[in-house]
N, C-alpha and C positions, 0 to 999 in steps of 0.2 A: 504494500500500500504506500503510495507516494504522497508526501505532504510538502507544500511549497514553504520556503523559508520566509515565514511571516513573523510578525512581532510576538505572537503567543503560541508557537508551535510546540512548546514543551509538554503541555497537558495533553495535546492531541497524540503525541508520540507515546506518552504514558498509557493512554487508552488503547492504542493499537497493540502495544506490547502485552497489556493485560488480557487482550482478546486472543493472544497466542499467535499473532501475525508479525511479520517482519517489516518494520517501517523503513522507508527510504526518504531522506530529507533532500529535497530538490533545490539546487542552486538556481533561484528564480531568474537572475540576470543572464546566466549562461543559457538556461533553457529558452528564454525569450530570444536570444541571439540565434540559437540553433533553429528555432521554429520560424524565425524571420517574421515575427508578428508586429504589426503596427497597431492594430486594434486589439486590445486585451480585454477579454471578458471571462468570467468564470467558466462558462460553457465551452468556449474555445480553448481555454487553458486545460480543462479536463480532457478534452478530446486529443489535443496535441501532446500532452504529457503522457497519456495512455499510449499513444503511438510511439513516442520515444522509449517508453518502458518496454514495449513489445519488441522494439528493435535493439534493445539493450544499449541505447545511446543516451539515456537519461543522465544529465550531469548531477551527481549527488555529492553531498558533503558528509563528513564524519559526524556521527551522533554519539555524544558521550553517554556512558552508562548512567542508569537511573540515579545511582548514589551521587555521582558528580553533578547531575542536573539539579538535584535537590540543594546543593550547596550554593 
């Protein structure tokens, strides 16, 4: 499950991990450059991020362990 690097991504990542899934934190700026998007909407983001994820080209960043995120 992919989550864009937004201001409050920490709690979303916690919920994904608690559900037993593996989260991916997407580097929003790099993803936008790869997708070549000028008009950015949630619907277009979801569609294009899904495409990048399927192609295994989704630009992700490191997610610290839960204990570190709590600090």
